Backbone and ligand atoms as CSV (ligand in chain L), in Angstrom:
chain,resi,resn,atom,element,x,y,z
A,1,MET,N,N,-22.614,3.045,19.322
A,1,MET,CA,C,-21.379,3.733,18.799
A,1,MET,C,C,-20.519,2.660,17.938
A,2,LYS,N,N,-20.440,1.260,18.490
A,2,LYS,CA,C,-19.723,0.351,17.553
A,2,LYS,C,C,-20.441,0.223,16.353
A,3,GLU,N,N,-21.736,0.237,16.165
A,3,GLU,CA,C,-22.333,0.117,14.987
A,3,GLU,C,C,-21.989,1.027,13.911
A,4,LYS,N,N,-21.776,2.294,14.384
A,4,LYS,CA,C,-21.219,3.382,13.421
A,4,LYS,C,C,-19.922,3.074,12.845
A,5,TYR,N,N,-19.082,2.451,13.628
A,5,TYR,CA,C,-17.741,2.086,13.158
A,5,TYR,C,C,-17.670,0.781,12.253
A,6,ARG,N,N,-18.678,-0.025,12.626
A,6,ARG,CA,C,-18.844,-1.314,11.787
A,6,ARG,C,C,-19.364,-0.876,10.407
A,7,ARG,N,N,-20.222,-0.035,10.496
A,7,ARG,CA,C,-20.684,0.613,8.995
A,7,ARG,C,C,-19.546,1.129,8.221
A,8,MET,N,N,-18.800,1.927,8.896
A,8,MET,CA,C,-17.592,2.727,8.244
A,8,MET,C,C,-16.649,1.670,7.660
A,9,ALA,N,N,-16.351,0.499,8.586
A,9,ALA,CA,C,-15.454,-0.516,8.034
A,9,ALA,C,C,-16.079,-1.245,6.735
A,10,LEU,N,N,-17.493,-1.474,6.926
A,10,LEU,CA,C,-17.964,-2.211,5.824
A,10,LEU,C,C,-17.905,-1.392,4.393
A,11,GLU,N,N,-18.138,-0.161,4.777
A,11,GLU,CA,C,-18.087,0.802,3.484
A,11,GLU,C,C,-16.738,0.762,2.806
A,12,CYS,N,N,-15.677,0.724,3.649
A,12,CYS,CA,C,-14.347,0.818,3.226
A,12,CYS,C,C,-14.092,-0.688,2.638
A,13,PHE,N,N,-14.484,-1.805,3.142
A,13,PHE,CA,C,-14.264,-3.007,2.641
A,13,PHE,C,C,-14.882,-3.117,1.237
A,14,GLU,N,N,-16.100,-2.543,0.977
A,14,GLU,CA,C,-16.694,-2.450,-0.271
A,14,GLU,C,C,-15.812,-1.729,-1.285
A,15,LYS,N,N,-15.341,-0.691,-0.806
A,15,LYS,CA,C,-14.496,0.339,-1.847
A,15,LYS,C,C,-13.221,-0.466,-2.224
A,16,ALA,N,N,-12.739,-1.336,-1.413
A,16,ALA,CA,C,-11.570,-2.072,-1.515
A,16,ALA,C,C,-11.780,-3.363,-2.311
A,17,HIS,N,N,-13.196,-3.585,-2.582
A,17,HIS,CA,C,-13.597,-4.798,-3.325
A,17,HIS,C,C,-13.189,-5.928,-2.526
A,18,ILE,N,N,-13.349,-6.057,-1.234
A,18,ILE,CA,C,-13.116,-7.051,-0.493
A,18,ILE,C,C,-14.541,-7.657,-0.171
A,19,ILE,N,N,-14.813,-8.798,-0.685
A,19,ILE,CA,C,-16.167,-9.472,-0.664
A,19,ILE,C,C,-16.462,-10.301,0.717
A,20,LEU,N,N,-17.418,-10.101,1.499
A,20,LEU,CA,C,-17.617,-10.647,2.724
A,20,LEU,C,C,-18.998,-11.321,2.514
A,21,THR,N,N,-19.165,-12.467,3.351
A,21,THR,CA,C,-20.375,-13.099,3.386
A,21,THR,C,C,-21.399,-12.038,4.386
A,22,LYS,N,N,-22.566,-12.358,4.284
A,22,LYS,CA,C,-23.507,-11.761,5.380
A,22,LYS,C,C,-23.159,-12.139,6.752
A,23,LYS,N,N,-22.769,-13.365,7.000
A,23,LYS,CA,C,-22.339,-13.619,8.468
A,23,LYS,C,C,-21.093,-12.922,8.849
A,24,GLU,N,N,-19.986,-12.743,7.840
A,24,GLU,CA,C,-18.897,-11.965,8.197
A,24,GLU,C,C,-19.050,-10.548,8.355
A,25,LYS,N,N,-20.066,-9.980,7.628
A,25,LYS,CA,C,-20.390,-8.598,7.810
A,25,LYS,C,C,-21.009,-8.423,9.119
A,26,GLU,N,N,-21.775,-9.331,9.693
A,26,GLU,CA,C,-22.451,-9.315,10.936
A,26,GLU,C,C,-21.388,-9.474,12.033
A,27,ARG,N,N,-20.180,-10.193,11.716
A,27,ARG,CA,C,-19.242,-10.416,12.810
A,27,ARG,C,C,-18.127,-9.598,12.869
A,28,ILE,N,N,-18.151,-8.328,12.076
A,28,ILE,CA,C,-17.129,-7.439,12.276
A,28,ILE,C,C,-16.798,-6.962,13.702
A,29,GLY,N,N,-15.464,-7.191,14.089
A,29,GLY,CA,C,-15.129,-6.968,15.328
A,29,GLY,C,C,-14.442,-5.629,15.543
A,30,ALA,N,N,-14.482,-5.032,16.859
A,30,ALA,CA,C,-13.872,-3.764,17.132
A,30,ALA,C,C,-13.458,-3.889,18.499
A,31,SER,N,N,-12.255,-3.121,18.651
A,31,SER,CA,C,-11.635,-3.243,20.091
A,31,SER,C,C,-11.108,-1.603,20.234
A,32,ASP,N,N,-11.324,-1.218,21.475
A,32,ASP,CA,C,-10.822,0.250,21.844
A,32,ASP,C,C,-9.708,-0.077,22.905
A,33,PHE,N,N,-9.252,-1.131,23.039
A,33,PHE,CA,C,-8.132,-1.657,23.883
A,33,PHE,C,C,-8.476,-1.159,25.417
A,34,GLY,N,N,-9.763,-0.815,25.759
A,34,GLY,CA,C,-10.281,-0.475,27.085
A,34,GLY,C,C,-9.957,1.028,27.298
A,35,LEU,N,N,-9.766,1.798,26.270
A,35,LEU,CA,C,-9.282,3.126,26.609
A,35,LEU,C,C,-10.545,4.149,26.398
A,36,GLY,N,N,-11.562,3.691,25.611
A,36,GLY,CA,C,-12.676,4.548,25.349
A,36,GLY,C,C,-12.431,5.758,24.538
A,37,ARG,N,N,-11.499,5.667,23.655
A,37,ARG,CA,C,-11.215,6.678,22.685
A,37,ARG,C,C,-10.977,6.161,21.331
A,38,PHE,N,N,-12.114,5.475,20.901
A,38,PHE,CA,C,-12.027,4.603,19.746
A,38,PHE,C,C,-11.373,5.261,18.428
A,39,GLU,N,N,-11.779,6.590,18.276
A,39,GLU,CA,C,-11.348,6.942,16.956
A,39,GLU,C,C,-9.692,7.324,17.039
A,40,GLN,N,N,-9.178,7.449,18.197
A,40,GLN,CA,C,-7.597,7.558,18.299
A,40,GLN,C,C,-7.138,6.215,18.411
A,41,ILE,N,N,-7.530,5.423,19.411
A,41,ILE,CA,C,-6.932,4.191,19.711
A,41,ILE,C,C,-7.867,3.043,19.380
A,42,GLY,N,N,-7.813,2.466,18.511
A,42,GLY,CA,C,-8.960,1.383,18.241
A,42,GLY,C,C,-8.547,0.485,16.853
A,43,VAL,N,N,-9.477,-0.432,16.575
A,43,VAL,CA,C,-9.282,-1.335,15.299
A,43,VAL,C,C,-10.409,-1.972,14.973
A,44,GLN,N,N,-10.717,-2.211,13.866
A,44,GLN,CA,C,-11.897,-3.122,13.487
A,44,GLN,C,C,-11.360,-4.160,12.426
A,45,PHE,N,N,-11.978,-5.226,12.630
A,45,PHE,CA,C,-11.460,-6.474,11.663
A,45,PHE,C,C,-12.566,-7.505,11.442
A,46,VAL,N,N,-12.230,-8.228,10.542
A,46,VAL,CA,C,-13.038,-9.433,10.304
A,46,VAL,C,C,-11.945,-10.680,10.216
A,47,GLU,N,N,-12.330,-11.585,10.994
A,47,GLU,CA,C,-11.579,-12.905,11.135
A,47,GLU,C,C,-11.981,-13.817,10.081
A,48,TYR,N,N,-11.156,-14.538,9.322
A,48,TYR,CA,C,-11.331,-15.573,8.485
A,48,TYR,C,C,-11.092,-17.038,9.152
A,49,VAL,N,N,-9.807,-16.928,9.651
A,49,VAL,CA,C,-9.347,-18.143,10.295
A,49,VAL,C,C,-8.626,-17.751,11.587
A,50,SER,N,N,-9.184,-18.398,12.712
A,50,SER,CA,C,-8.490,-18.018,14.016
A,50,SER,C,C,-8.363,-19.416,14.885
A,51,SER,N,N,-7.313,-19.966,14.890
A,51,SER,CA,C,-7.109,-21.244,15.553
A,51,SER,C,C,-5.784,-21.064,16.304
A,52,ASN,N,N,-5.427,-22.118,17.140
A,52,ASN,CA,C,-4.083,-21.983,17.907
A,52,ASN,C,C,-2.980,-22.244,16.894
A,53,ARG,N,N,-3.246,-22.372,15.572
A,53,ARG,CA,C,-2.171,-22.539,14.735
A,53,ARG,C,C,-1.987,-21.437,13.612
A,54,VAL,N,N,-3.221,-20.918,13.053
A,54,VAL,CA,C,-3.193,-20.035,12.049
A,54,VAL,C,C,-4.130,-18.887,12.373
A,55,SER,N,N,-3.886,-17.649,12.140
A,55,SER,CA,C,-4.637,-16.524,12.085
A,55,SER,C,C,-4.655,-15.848,10.811
A,56,ALA,N,N,-5.955,-15.563,10.182
A,56,ALA,CA,C,-5.937,-14.571,9.025
A,56,ALA,C,C,-7.257,-13.699,9.169
A,57,LYS,N,N,-6.875,-12.447,9.107
A,57,LYS,CA,C,-8.024,-11.402,9.215
A,57,LYS,C,C,-7.688,-10.147,8.112
A,58,ASP,N,N,-8.736,-9.376,7.837
A,58,ASP,CA,C,-8.656,-8.117,7.294
A,58,ASP,C,C,-8.974,-7.088,8.516
A,59,VAL,N,N,-8.088,-6.080,8.503
A,59,VAL,CA,C,-8.226,-5.092,9.604
A,59,VAL,C,C,-8.569,-3.718,8.965
A,60,TYR,N,N,-9.445,-3.000,9.477
A,60,TYR,CA,C,-9.685,-1.712,9.036
A,60,TYR,C,C,-9.198,-0.615,10.101
A,61,LEU,N,N,-8.518,0.472,9.725
A,61,LEU,CA,C,-8.204,1.532,10.641
A,61,LEU,C,C,-8.766,2.798,9.858
A,62,LEU,N,N,-9.390,3.570,10.866
A,62,LEU,CA,C,-9.904,4.975,10.609
A,62,LEU,C,C,-8.601,5.876,10.243
A,63,PRO,N,N,-8.761,6.930,9.517
A,63,PRO,CA,C,-7.599,7.865,9.304
A,63,PRO,C,C,-7.088,8.212,10.821
A,64,GLY,N,N,-5.808,7.986,10.808
A,64,GLY,CA,C,-5.136,8.373,12.140
A,64,GLY,C,C,-5.299,7.401,13.307
A,65,GLN,N,N,-6.365,6.444,13.126
A,65,GLN,CA,C,-6.678,5.381,14.234
A,65,GLN,C,C,-5.356,4.485,14.435
A,66,THR,N,N,-5.133,4.298,15.597
A,66,THR,CA,C,-3.842,3.718,15.956
A,66,THR,C,C,-3.963,2.436,16.936
A,67,VAL,N,N,-3.318,1.235,16.580
A,67,VAL,CA,C,-3.174,0.299,17.425
A,67,VAL,C,C,-1.849,0.462,18.252
A,68,PRO,N,N,-2.140,0.342,19.646
A,68,PRO,CA,C,-0.959,0.886,20.309
A,68,PRO,C,C,0.182,-0.202,20.363
A,69,GLU,N,N,1.384,0.376,20.887
A,69,GLU,CA,C,2.601,-0.645,20.705
A,69,GLU,C,C,2.522,-1.803,21.609
A,70,HIS,N,N,2.822,-2.881,20.965
A,70,HIS,CA,C,2.791,-4.126,21.569
A,70,HIS,C,C,3.719,-5.192,21.078
A,71,ARG,N,N,3.929,-6.326,21.633
A,71,ARG,CA,C,4.817,-7.500,21.151
A,71,ARG,C,C,3.946,-8.639,21.580
A,72,HIS,N,N,4.206,-9.743,20.727
A,72,HIS,CA,C,3.667,-10.979,20.886
A,72,HIS,C,C,4.692,-12.122,21.502
A,73,PRO,N,N,4.754,-12.013,22.786
A,73,PRO,CA,C,5.711,-13.064,23.518
A,73,PRO,C,C,5.271,-14.532,23.252
A,74,GLY,N,N,6.338,-15.371,23.485
A,74,GLY,CA,C,6.030,-16.806,23.237
A,74,GLY,C,C,5.451,-17.417,24.533
A,75,ARG,N,N,5.182,-18.622,24.530
A,75,ARG,CA,C,4.601,-19.254,25.722
A,75,ARG,C,C,4.817,-20.898,25.508
A,76,ASP,N,N,4.675,-21.454,26.587
A,76,ASP,CA,C,4.845,-23.106,26.480
A,76,ASP,C,C,6.045,-23.351,25.522
A,77,CYS,N,N,7.338,-22.767,25.705
A,77,CYS,CA,C,8.270,-23.143,24.675
A,77,CYS,C,C,8.129,-22.784,23.347
A,78,ARG,N,N,7.084,-21.986,22.988
A,78,ARG,CA,C,6.981,-21.859,21.632
A,78,ARG,C,C,7.283,-20.400,21.328
A,79,LEU,N,N,7.709,-19.988,20.029
A,79,LEU,CA,C,7.837,-18.658,19.744
A,79,LEU,C,C,6.612,-17.798,19.826
A,80,GLY,N,N,6.669,-16.608,19.958
A,80,GLY,CA,C,5.451,-15.827,19.809
A,80,GLY,C,C,4.928,-15.791,18.378
A,81,LYS,N,N,3.907,-14.999,18.206
A,81,LYS,CA,C,3.175,-14.899,16.952
A,81,LYS,C,C,4.130,-14.103,16.004
A,82,GLU,N,N,4.034,-14.691,14.761
A,82,GLU,CA,C,4.842,-13.721,13.712
A,82,GLU,C,C,3.507,-13.133,12.943
A,83,GLU,N,N,3.791,-11.834,12.435
A,83,GLU,CA,C,2.623,-11.415,11.701
A,83,GLU,C,C,3.159,-10.753,10.456
A,84,THR,N,N,2.409,-10.890,9.323
A,84,THR,CA,C,2.596,-10.218,8.151
A,84,THR,C,C,1.405,-9.320,7.837
A,85,PHE,N,N,1.621,-8.002,7.483
A,85,PHE,CA,C,0.624,-7.132,7.239
A,85,PHE,C,C,0.945,-6.805,5.727
A,86,ARG,N,N,-0.233,-6.886,4.884
A,86,ARG,CA,C,-0.186,-6.524,3.525
A,86,ARG,C,C,-1.378,-5.497,3.503
A,87,CYS,N,N,-0.793,-4.460,3.023
A,87,CYS,CA,C,-1.835,-3.068,2.731
A,87,CYS,C,C,-2.859,-3.429,1.469
A,88,ARG,N,N,-4.016,-3.258,1.706
A,88,ARG,CA,C,-5.041,-3.507,0.602
A,88,ARG,C,C,-5.611,-2.189,0.082
A,89,TYR,N,N,-5.681,-1.299,0.960
A,89,TYR,CA,C,-6.424,0.166,0.697
A,89,TYR,C,C,-5.707,1.226,1.481
A,90,GLY,N,N,-5.831,2.395,0.857
A,90,GLY,CA,C,-5.264,3.378,1.839
A,90,GLY,C,C,-3.749,3.305,2.020
A,91,ARG,N,N,-3.380,3.754,3.187
A,91,ARG,CA,C,-1.840,3.674,3.506
A,91,ARG,C,C,-1.822,3.323,5.031
A,92,LEU,N,N,-0.708,2.383,5.302
A,92,LEU,CA,C,-0.634,1.997,6.746
A,92,LEU,C,C,0.791,2.611,7.080
A,93,TYR,N,N,0.828,3.173,8.180
A,93,TYR,CA,C,1.942,3.746,8.870
A,93,TYR,C,C,2.436,2.521,9.983
A,94,LEU,N,N,3.480,1.911,9.729
A,94,LEU,CA,C,3.900,0.836,10.697
A,94,LEU,C,C,5.197,1.210,11.499
A,95,TYR,N,N,5.269,1.038,12.636
A,95,TYR,CA,C,6.437,1.372,13.473
A,95,TYR,C,C,7.059,0.115,14.267
A,96,VAL,N,N,8.252,-0.206,13.895
A,96,VAL,CA,C,8.955,-1.426,14.476
A,96,VAL,C,C,10.343,-0.918,15.048
A,97,GLU,N,N,10.941,-2.126,15.677
A,97,GLU,CA,C,12.256,-1.825,16.304
A,97,GLU,C,C,13.209,-1.448,15.204
A,98,GLY,N,N,14.267,-0.590,15.547
A,98,GLY,CA,C,15.257,-0.352,14.541
A,98,GLY,C,C,15.538,1.062,14.717
A,99,LEU,N,N,16.600,1.533,13.676
A,99,LEU,CA,C,16.843,2.973,13.810
A,99,LEU,C,C,15.853,3.938,13.692
A,100,PRO,N,N,15.579,4.905,14.500
A,100,PRO,CA,C,14.318,5.755,14.557
A,100,PRO,C,C,14.393,6.670,13.114
A,101,SER,N,N,13.096,6.684,12.545
A,101,SER,CA,C,13.007,7.380,11.280
A,101,SER,C,C,12.913,8.951,11.640
A,102,ALA,N,N,13.332,9.764,10.636
A,102,ALA,CA,C,13.333,11.317,10.969
A,102,ALA,C,C,11.923,11.665,10.245
A,103,ASN,N,N,11.225,12.684,10.764
A,103,ASN,CA,C,9.951,13.143,10.270
A,103,ASN,C,C,8.957,12.070,9.852
A,104,ILE,N,N,8.520,11.449,11.020
A,104,ILE,CA,C,7.691,10.308,10.658
A,104,ILE,C,C,6.295,10.861,10.379
A,105,ALA,N,N,5.717,9.997,9.383
A,105,ALA,CA,C,4.182,10.458,8.956
A,105,ALA,C,C,3.043,10.345,10.122
A,106,GLY,N,N,3.346,9.440,10.911
A,106,GLY,CA,C,2.177,9.245,11.965
A,106,GLY,C,C,2.197,10.368,13.074
A,107,THR,N,N,1.018,10.572,13.745
A,107,THR,CA,C,1.000,11.473,14.865
A,107,THR,C,C,0.312,10.734,15.860
A,108,LEU,N,N,0.652,11.187,17.092
A,108,LEU,CA,C,0.039,10.580,18.375
A,108,LEU,C,C,-0.522,11.511,19.259
A,109,PRO,N,N,-1.555,11.253,20.091
A,109,PRO,CA,C,-1.985,12.133,21.100
A,109,PRO,C,C,-0.786,12.427,22.132
A,110,GLU,N,N,-0.687,13.688,22.506
A,110,GLU,CA,C,0.400,13.856,23.404
A,110,GLU,C,C,0.334,13.129,24.698
A,111,ASP,N,N,-0.798,12.925,25.364
A,111,ASP,CA,C,-0.864,12.285,26.522
A,111,ASP,C,C,-0.594,10.872,26.603
A,112,ILE,N,N,-0.391,10.171,25.494
A,112,ILE,CA,C,-0.038,8.766,25.527
A,112,ILE,C,C,1.254,8.576,24.763
A,113,ALA,N,N,1.763,9.379,24.094
A,113,ALA,CA,C,2.955,9.307,23.216
A,113,ALA,C,C,4.105,8.535,24.011
A,114,GLN,N,N,4.146,8.797,25.412
A,114,GLN,CA,C,5.232,8.213,26.167
A,114,GLN,C,C,5.348,6.688,26.059
A,115,TYR,N,N,4.052,6.030,25.779
A,115,TYR,CA,C,4.058,4.659,25.754
A,115,TYR,C,C,4.269,4.089,24.389
A,116,PHE,N,N,4.984,4.860,23.632
A,116,PHE,CA,C,5.288,4.423,22.141
A,116,PHE,C,C,6.828,4.652,22.087
A,117,THR,N,N,7.606,3.560,21.881
A,117,THR,CA,C,9.121,3.655,22.048
A,117,THR,C,C,9.739,3.159,20.838
A,118,VAL,N,N,9.093,2.711,19.743
A,118,VAL,CA,C,9.813,2.209,18.576
A,118,VAL,C,C,9.400,3.147,17.443
A,119,TRP,N,N,10.358,3.679,16.588
A,119,TRP,CA,C,10.180,4.611,15.697
A,119,TRP,C,C,10.671,4.423,14.373
A,120,HIS,N,N,10.915,3.162,14.073
A,120,HIS,CA,C,11.410,2.961,12.583
A,120,HIS,C,C,10.174,2.785,11.716
A,121,GLU,N,N,10.048,3.619,10.769
A,121,GLU,CA,C,8.855,3.733,9.913
A,121,GLU,C,C,8.925,2.926,8.692
A,122,ILE,N,N,7.717,2.337,8.592
A,122,ILE,CA,C,7.678,1.429,7.160
A,122,ILE,C,C,6.312,2.080,6.704
A,123,ILE,N,N,6.347,2.513,5.570
A,123,ILE,CA,C,4.983,2.820,5.094
A,123,ILE,C,C,4.494,1.991,3.948
A,124,LEU,N,N,3.255,1.282,4.314
A,124,LEU,CA,C,2.693,0.385,3.320
A,124,LEU,C,C,1.605,0.915,2.317
A,125,ASN,N,N,1.778,0.744,1.164
A,125,ASN,CA,C,0.851,1.262,0.114
A,125,ASN,C,C,0.202,-0.003,-0.206
A,126,PRO,N,N,-1.059,0.070,-1.028
A,126,PRO,CA,C,-1.583,-1.249,-1.366
A,126,PRO,C,C,-0.794,-2.158,-2.336
A,127,GLY,N,N,-0.761,-3.350,-1.863
A,127,GLY,CA,C,0.099,-4.438,-2.514
A,127,GLY,C,C,1.478,-4.540,-1.892
A,128,GLU,N,N,1.801,-3.729,-0.945
A,128,GLU,CA,C,3.185,-3.792,-0.181
A,128,GLU,C,C,2.792,-4.525,1.160
A,129,GLN,N,N,3.795,-5.282,1.677
A,129,GLN,CA,C,3.613,-5.880,2.895
A,129,GLN,C,C,4.989,-6.136,3.787
A,130,TYR,N,N,4.681,-6.378,5.033
A,130,TYR,CA,C,5.981,-6.447,5.875
A,130,TYR,C,C,5.828,-7.628,6.959
A,131,THR,N,N,6.778,-8.230,7.250
A,131,THR,CA,C,6.649,-9.352,8.427
A,131,THR,C,C,7.364,-8.801,9.499
A,132,ILE,N,N,6.609,-8.857,10.695
A,132,ILE,CA,C,7.113,-8.552,12.094
A,132,ILE,C,C,7.500,-9.974,12.691
A,133,PRO,N,N,8.724,-9.941,13.093
A,133,PRO,CA,C,9.228,-11.240,13.839
A,133,PRO,C,C,8.581,-11.260,15.202
A,134,PRO,N,N,8.411,-12.717,15.754
A,134,PRO,CA,C,7.945,-12.750,17.181
A,134,PRO,C,C,8.602,-11.929,18.152
A,135,ASP,N,N,7.795,-11.430,19.114
A,135,ASP,CA,C,8.352,-10.863,20.356
A,135,ASP,C,C,9.062,-9.558,20.131
A,136,THR,N,N,8.717,-8.854,19.059
A,136,THR,CA,C,9.407,-7.670,18.827
A,136,THR,C,C,8.242,-6.547,18.912
A,137,LEU,N,N,8.648,-5.255,19.250
A,137,LEU,CA,C,7.630,-4.212,19.593
A,137,LEU,C,C,7.367,-3.645,18.155
A,138,HIS,N,N,5.920,-3.324,18.046
A,138,HIS,CA,C,5.519,-2.534,16.875
A,138,HIS,C,C,4.195,-1.985,17.123
A,139,TRP,N,N,3.814,-0.970,16.378
A,139,TRP,CA,C,2.465,-0.189,16.396
A,139,TRP,C,C,2.188,0.265,15.175
A,140,PHE,N,N,0.968,0.518,14.774
A,140,PHE,CA,C,0.578,0.919,13.446
A,140,PHE,C,C,-0.601,1.969,13.531
A,141,GLN,N,N,-0.798,2.702,12.278
A,141,GLN,CA,C,-1.647,3.646,12.272
A,141,GLN,C,C,-2.152,3.876,10.835
A,142,GLY,N,N,-3.459,4.090,10.658
A,142,GLY,CA,C,-4.187,4.474,9.221
A,142,GLY,C,C,-3.671,5.698,8.818
A,143,GLY,N,N,-3.372,5.800,7.548
A,143,GLY,CA,C,-3.068,7.109,6.794
A,143,GLY,C,C,-4.169,7.916,6.724
A,144,PRO,N,N,-4.190,9.010,5.782
A,144,PRO,CA,C,-5.103,9.961,5.576
A,144,PRO,C,C,-6.495,9.479,5.134
A,145,GLU,N,N,-6.462,8.387,4.432
A,145,GLU,CA,C,-7.743,7.885,3.922
A,145,GLU,C,C,-8.086,6.496,4.790
A,146,GLY,N,N,-7.480,6.405,5.928
A,146,GLY,CA,C,-7.437,5.149,6.661
A,146,GLY,C,C,-6.719,3.995,5.866
A,147,ALA,N,N,-7.008,2.819,6.308
A,147,ALA,CA,C,-6.220,1.714,5.655
A,147,ALA,C,C,-6.927,0.337,5.922
A,148,ILE,N,N,-6.801,-0.407,5.052
A,148,ILE,CA,C,-7.264,-1.869,5.064
A,148,ILE,C,C,-6.053,-2.729,4.924
A,149,MET,N,N,-5.776,-3.581,5.900
A,149,MET,CA,C,-4.562,-4.490,5.606
A,149,MET,C,C,-5.106,-6.075,5.956
A,150,SER,N,N,-4.521,-6.812,5.251
A,150,SER,CA,C,-4.712,-8.339,5.445
A,150,SER,C,C,-3.534,-8.632,6.537
A,151,GLU,N,N,-4.026,-9.387,7.515
A,151,GLU,CA,C,-3.033,-9.827,8.568
A,151,GLU,C,C,-3.006,-11.437,8.426
A,152,PHE,N,N,-1.777,-11.893,8.216
A,152,PHE,CA,C,-1.614,-13.286,8.226
A,152,PHE,C,C,-0.632,-13.584,9.374
A,153,ALA,N,N,-0.837,-14.481,10.326
A,153,ALA,CA,C,-0.206,-14.792,11.408
A,153,ALA,C,C,-0.053,-16.174,11.875
A,154,THR,N,N,0.908,-16.654,12.662
A,154,THR,CA,C,0.983,-17.921,12.787
A,154,THR,C,C,-0.042,-18.581,13.958
A,155,GLU,N,N,-0.531,-17.603,14.778
A,155,GLU,CA,C,-1.603,-18.133,15.491
A,155,GLU,C,C,-2.337,-16.922,16.170
A,156,SER,N,N,-3.484,-17.190,16.778
A,156,SER,CA,C,-4.158,-16.141,17.336
A,156,SER,C,C,-3.916,-16.022,18.756
A,157,THR,N,N,-3.215,-15.044,19.378
A,157,THR,CA,C,-2.759,-14.880,20.738
A,157,THR,C,C,-3.082,-13.463,21.318
A,158,ASP,N,N,-4.175,-12.918,20.772
A,158,ASP,CA,C,-4.520,-11.604,21.218
A,158,ASP,C,C,-4.663,-11.464,22.809
A,159,ASP,N,N,-4.918,-12.700,23.401
A,159,ASP,CA,C,-5.068,-12.689,24.859
A,159,ASP,C,C,-3.809,-12.518,25.627
A,160,ILE,N,N,-2.671,-12.827,24.917
A,160,ILE,CA,C,-1.432,-12.624,25.760
A,160,ILE,C,C,-0.620,-11.491,25.055
A,161,ASP,N,N,-1.020,-10.771,24.371
A,161,ASP,CA,C,-0.270,-9.594,23.794
A,161,ASP,C,C,0.305,-8.610,24.940
A,162,GLU,N,N,1.311,-8.306,24.740
A,162,GLU,CA,C,2.143,-7.362,25.926
A,162,GLU,C,C,2.083,-6.024,25.369
A,163,PHE,N,N,1.270,-4.973,25.949
A,163,PHE,CA,C,1.270,-3.662,25.514
A,163,PHE,C,C,2.201,-2.884,26.336
A,164,THR,N,N,2.871,-1.843,25.658
A,164,THR,CA,C,3.865,-0.861,26.419
A,164,THR,C,C,3.057,-0.035,27.426
A,165,MET,N,N,1.869,0.331,27.002
A,165,MET,CA,C,1.163,1.177,28.009
A,165,MET,C,C,0.467,0.263,28.833
A,166,PRO,N,N,0.530,0.769,30.128
A,166,PRO,CA,C,-0.095,-0.244,31.188
A,166,PRO,C,C,-1.602,-0.200,31.057
A,167,GLY,N,N,-2.283,-1.399,31.343
A,167,GLY,CA,C,-3.645,-1.355,31.556
A,167,GLY,C,C,-4.447,-1.797,30.226
A,168,LEU,N,N,-3.765,-1.738,29.068
A,168,LEU,CA,C,-4.453,-2.096,27.948
A,168,LEU,C,C,-4.687,-3.606,27.761
A,169,LYS,N,N,-5.870,-3.674,27.045
A,169,LYS,CA,C,-6.120,-5.147,26.642
A,169,LYS,C,C,-6.950,-5.269,25.495
A,170,PHE,N,N,-6.894,-6.337,24.614
A,170,PHE,CA,C,-7.493,-6.251,23.490
A,170,PHE,C,C,-8.938,-6.657,23.885
A,171,CYS,N,N,-10.010,-5.836,23.734
A,171,CYS,CA,C,-11.272,-6.330,24.179
A,171,CYS,C,C,-12.302,-5.519,23.349
L,1,ZN,ZN,ZN,0.909,-7.246,16.520
């Protein structure tokens, strides 16, 4: 199953003219956050840098595929992760804290919509970017053609992400 989605990610990276080495292509990661409904809730990515100081990756989302609401808390007296998303291909629907937007573009499966609480919409087209401050709620979804975005962050802390929906983990 994961192989199918890895191939779809590769095809989209090629369409977006993102050049990957053979090793990077083999290392494309995927997570369904433990829910087992990958096409609705999931993500695929290739990591370029991942240390306790810097994180850089390209992320691929299928059309309508969602990364569930979460925040990046601090630890050990340090601020949480700051993330910048830059859209490279397709369209990214991003939701952050703030005034709820009317008529949002994204859609959620009814049975889990209650675990999404921030509705301020930011739509990113290729070449547009947005920075999410540490420890603030956000979630995002691929638009009609899916999306590729580059993610630049201060550190890789996927292990301590706090999701609004109970039981989720980045795996
Ligand atoms: Zn995040």
